[in-house]
N, C-alpha and C positions, 0 to 999 in steps of 0.2 A: 538503520533509522536517522543517523547522522548525514548519510548522504543524502537523504530525502531533503533534511532541512538546507543542508548546502543547495540544492538545487533549487527550492522556494526561496531561498535569499535571494538567488540569483534572476529570481521572478521567471524560472522555467515553468511549462504546463505539465502537471503529470496526470496519470491514469491508475488507478488500482483495479488490478482486476482478479475477481473472484470467482473460482470453479465451483462447480456443482458439487453438491455433498458427495454423494455416492463416487465420483469419480475424480473429482479434480478437475485442473485445467488440462486442455488436450494440447499435445507437443504444437500446433499450429499458434494455439494461445499464446503457450510460453514464448516462440519465437518473437514475437512482440515487445517482450520486457527488457529492459537494459537492466533491471536490478529484481532480486527474487527476494520476498520477505518469508520467511517462513514462521510460525508459530508452536516452539515448544509444546508437546502434550505429553499426558502420560504414554509408556510405549505399549500399557495395555489395551489404549482406547487413542488411537491415532489419528482418530478426526474430531471437528470440532461441528459444530452445528455453523450455518453459514452465518446466521445473525450472530452469534455469539464472535466468528471470525471478524464480521465488518465493525464490531462494537467495539473487540480491541484495538484494530489498527487503528482506528478513527479517535480513540483514547490516545494512543502512543502519537500519533500524529500533534492533538492538541496539547500534548506535552514539550514537544519540542518550541525550543527558542527561533522565532524569525526575527531576533532584533538585530541580527548581527549586521544586516547592510540597513536596517529601517523597512523593510520592503515587507509588512503586513498584509497587502492586497494581494495573496496570491491567487493564482486561479487553477483551476483541475479542469484537465482536456476534457472534450466533449467526445461523444459516441465517435464520431466525423472524423476525430484525428489520433 
């Protein structure tokens, strides 16, 4: 997540890709990624509800400190980027 904060401080656009709950991301989708974030889970139940995963990642992003460069106006990439 520190890499994410660094890129946002540089003004970079980011995209967060979530896969379907049953199968996860396809290899073609993963090929677009520069970084892969995983959420540790109980080994007996290795998947999360998509809404829970999105909430956890959103929470973690909200905790990042974007004040290093004073850039608090970060933008997320749109679907075409």
